[in-house]
C-alpha positions, -999 to +999 in steps of 0.1 A: +000-003+001+017+035-011+014+064+017+024+100+012+038+116+041+015+149+050+041+162+076+077+164+084+087+135+102+123+129+121+136+109+096+155+126+062+186+125+042+217+150+049+214+162+019+175+173+023+176+181+061+173+221+050+148+220+029+127+192+062+138+215+088+122+249+067+096+229+067+089+218+099+099+255+112+064+271+086+046+238+094+049+245+136+043+284+128+005+273+105-007+257+133+007+274+163+010+304+151+039+331+165+062+317+188+097+328+197+129+315+183+132+296+215+098+280+217+106+270+179+137+250+183+117+233+219+090+222+191+108+211+164+141+200+184+167+216+161+195+240+176+186+282+188+213+285+160+198+267+133+163+284+141+178+314+137+194+310+111+166+291+091+139+321+109+163+346+088+157+328+055+124+327+058+121+366+068+141+373+037+117+347+015+091+374+025+073+344+046+079+350+077+080+382+103+088+399+135+058+407+157+072+423+188+077+412+225+062+380+236+034+392+269+046+384+302+065+387+335+097+369+331+126+386+340+150+401+312+154+407+279+116+402+266+118+372+239+107+387+204+076+363+187+079+356+146+046+343+126+041+340+094+029+370+073-008+369+068+005+387+034+031+367+022+011+348-007-021+337-024-031+308-036-051+300-065-074+271-061-100+250-083-125+225-076-134+200-113-165+179-084-191+193-098-208+179-123-217+213-137-199+238-127-158+246-119-154+263-091-122+288-087-110+309-056-080+329-043-072+322-006-050+333+017-018+314+040-046+307+061-075+293+035-094+321+038-116+330+007-108+360-007-122+360-041-149+331-058-153+327-094-172+299-114-172+285-145-204+267-164-187+231-177-221+232-208-214+198-212-176+203-218-152+170-225-119+167-233-096+195-246-127+220-236-121+213-204-089+226-204-095+254-219-120+265-198-098+255-165-067+279-181-091+307-183-106+297-151-071+302-137-060+335-153-092+349-140-085+342-105-048+352-110-056+386-119-078+389-087-051+379-068-038+411-048-003+397-034+016+374-050+002+338-063+026+309-045+014+284-065-025+269-085-038+239-068-062+216-085-083+193-073-103+168-101-120+138-105-102+109-119-064+085-114-039+110-111-004+105-109+029+123-084+036+146-113-005+159-118-010+142-152-047+129-152-046+090-163-078+086-162-114+109-152-142+090-180-162+117-164-147+143-179-132+120-214-092+128-199-069+100-205-032+105-201-035+143-197-003+166-185-035+186-171-004+204-142+021+202-171-005+221-190-016+248-168+014+256-160+027+262-188-002+282-192-005+304-166+037+304-157+033+292-118+037+264-098+003+241-107-002+210-083-029+189-095-045+157-072-076+139-074-108+159-058-110+130-027-077+134-022-078+173-020-111+169+001-094+144+026-062+170+032-089+200+033-103+184+065-066+172+078-055+211+075-087+232+079-112+209+093-099+196+125-102+163+111-079+137+130-054+119+109-057+082+126-085+071+107-102+097+078-117+088+048-136+120+029-164+111+004-168+129-028-200+133-044-203+158-070-204+142-108-190+112-095-178+092-064-144+090-049-130+085-015-095+100-001-082+084+025-054+097+051-042+066+081-020+074+107-014+113+089-007+098+057-028+105+029-031+063+009-024+065-031-024+033-037-006+007-057-011+027-091-024+061-074-061+047-074-071+042-036-107+053-031-122+045-061-151+035-041-173+054-075-163+021-095-171-006-070-205-021-088-237-016-067-264-028-084-273-057-113-298-079-124-302-104-102-309-081-069-330-093-044-363-073-042-356-054-013-332-035-036-363-026-060-361+008-053-323+009-074-339+000-105-320-015-133-281-017-135-277+019-154-243+020-175-214+042-159-189+063-178-164+034-173-183+014-197-189-013-168-232-016-159-239-005-122-213+014-107-220+033-074-213+061-091-249+052-110-266+060-081-247+084-058-234+103-078-253+145-082-269+140-113-283+101-106-297+113-067-312+145-089-328+119-113-335+095-088-361+120-061-369+143-090-409+148-094-411+119-060-430+136-030-409+143+002-416+108+016-413+089-013-381+109-023-371+094+013-375+058+006-353+063-028-327+081-010-325+057+018-321+032-006-285+048-019-282+047+015-282+012+022-258+004-007-236+036+002-231+016+037-226-024+021-198-005+001-180+015+034-186-017+061-155-037+045-134-003+040-140+006+079-132-027+089-100-034+071-086+003+078-101+008+114-116+044+108-125+069+128-142+090+110-162+091+075-169+126+060-188+135+031-192+159+010-212+169-018-248+189-017-261+186+018-299+182+006-296+153-009-267+135+016-273+148+052-308+132+055-315+095+057-292+088+027-268+095+055-288+081+084-291+043+062-258+044+053-243+050+084-272+024+099-255+001+072-229+000+084-233-010+123-250-038+111-224-049+095-193-041+113-186-051+147-191-034+174-156-024+183-148-012+150-183+014+146-196+019+181-174+057+180-174+060+140-184+089+126-201+093+094-209+130+090-209+155+064-182+182+063-176+213+081-163+228+057-189+230+032-191+231-005-155+247+003-136+210+011-121+203-026-114+238-028-092+242+007-078+211+002-067+222-040-044+252-018-031+226+006-024+206-027-001+242-029+015+249+008+021+206+006+038+214-028+061+245-026+063+248+016+057+215+033+035+227+052-001+207+055 
């Protein structure tokens, strides 16, 4: 099982030591806020001389600033606080999860949205989506009021470490070097990641989620999952960990109890009965269209049961503590979520399910967008 470290650890090759130490300092300031150089040395385990040198370098680069004397009544010269500059840079982030629009934003160093823009997809696929994405990014870069550190893109599909989309059927993208194409057009560093992986990074960095066992399920034009275990993002053998949307959940031999799901439908991947064919936003909208409230609840609960069946072996195998869903709350947060959680508890051991949380994201619709910003922070500064 391939994993990607999210936050610096103590083991690192000597030639990478300075970059690693720099990331440790930025990481601590990002999560803790302003501290003295002495506190930085204690927190990171680095010497005061090393910390002083790193802080000077970060000040020269415009990332860190001195913020005055630390409060307190200690005898002697008061310590000087250092912290991240809130005007050091901004990040452009784009979320491609939605089936109808691509959503973008300019965010500050702490993930606060400064400007938003959206572009309708209008049924575009392939190269036309790439062109629209580049246009949206150009508009957002022009809106930035400080230097742009980089561009982060959260995209559906299987995406490798270089930002190449290996396969995204809903976008008709196959072997598309998306990061390279956008970077060449903009002249900026570009980081592209799977939208569900971005969402789980957003939950971890800005949503206060635990890194011990977290799955973020994104429901948009498709369905994906990002997984963090013991502080590490799970990538998988071919960068395809979390592709739950293409697990078959419906076929024409299903029992009568599952009749509300209907016949197996053909998925964008070419197979029939994938989870996406019942749980994606377009599929859910079709399922409840024209139904009265009670009938719609039954239809959504039927989908929730299948989601619970799919999640049960994943939750059990990985001993997850938290499953976070992002997508339209009016479709996901009621009978669908409740039935999925009940099914999970029916199909897993009590030691697994008793403390399990299945909830909607606290980041609203900005989960993948925030995660796209984290792709840039992690890739450029080693901060997550």
